[in-house]
N, C-alpha and C positions, 0 to 999 in steps of 0.2 A: 492850798486851794482845792476844793472838791468840785467835781463836775457831775452834773446829772445829764444823762442822755435820754431824750424822749423819743419814742418811736410811735408813729401813727400809721394807721391803715386807712386809706381812703376807699370808701364803699360808694359805688355808683348806685344810686337809688333806682330801682326798677319801677318806672312810672306806669308800665302796662300790667303789672302783676295783678292788680285788683280786677282789671277788665278781663285779663286772660283767665283768671280763676272763675269768674262769673261765666265766661264763654264755655269753659270746660265743663262746668256743672250743667249748663243748659244742654250741651251736646250729650253728656252722659244720660240726662233725663230723657232726651228725645230717643236715644238709642234703646234705653230700657223700654220705653213705650212702644217703639217699633218692634222690638223682640217679642214683647208680650202680645202685641197685635198679630204678629206673624204666627206665633205659636197657637193662638186662638183660632185663626183662620185655618191652619193646618189640622187642628183637631176637628173643626167643623167639616172640613173637606173629607176627613176620614169616616164620618158618619154615613153609613149607607142610606141611600134614599129608599123609602118604603115603596114597594110595588103595590099598586091598587089591586092587581090580580092576586097577589099573595094574601092580601087581607081577606079577599072574598073566597079564597081557595077552600078553607074548611067548610064553609057554608055550601059551596058548589059540590064538594065531595060528598057531603051528607045527603044532599038532594039527589045526586046521581046514584047513591047506594042505599036509598031508603028501603027498597024492596029486599035487599040483601041483609038489612039490619047491621050494616057496617058503619061505624062512626069514625070521626076524624082523629087521627093520631099521627104526628109528624114522621115517626119511624116507619109506621105501616105505609104511609103515603110514599115515603122515599123508596121503600122496597118495591112497591107496586109500580112506581115510576120507572125504576130500573128494569123491572120485568116487561113493562110496556115497550121500552126502548129496545130491549132484546128481541121481543116478538116482532116489532116493526122492522128491525134490522134484518130479519130473515127474508123480507120481501125484496123484489127487484127494485133497483134504484128509482125508477119512475113512480112506482106505487109507494115506495118508502117515503119519498119526499112529500107525497100528498096525504099520507096518513098521520093522524095525531090522536093520542089517547083522549077519550072524552070523560075521563075520571071514573067511569063505571067499571066495577069489577067484572060484571057479566060479559063485557066485551073482551076481557082477557082470558076467558074460559076456552 
């Protein structure tokens, strides 16, 4: 007489697998959206705000130096600004705080 032995494995079906997979996909999608939004806001926050005075600076500089025939150039302006700060720094504190360069080269002479 021959005998056959059968072995069986009982698997418990995971009833929540479908719902869990759907939930995980939703969470991943929301996280990706939040990360992208956060990165976008960080990039926007890093953009410097334009200063209205800075936009008008070349025009005001040219008007102030029309007689001297000096035209706007950022490097020239930066050097003149440093020179004006140096000159104003030579005055006593009370006067130094009240003085401000009026963009004219003739006042630096």
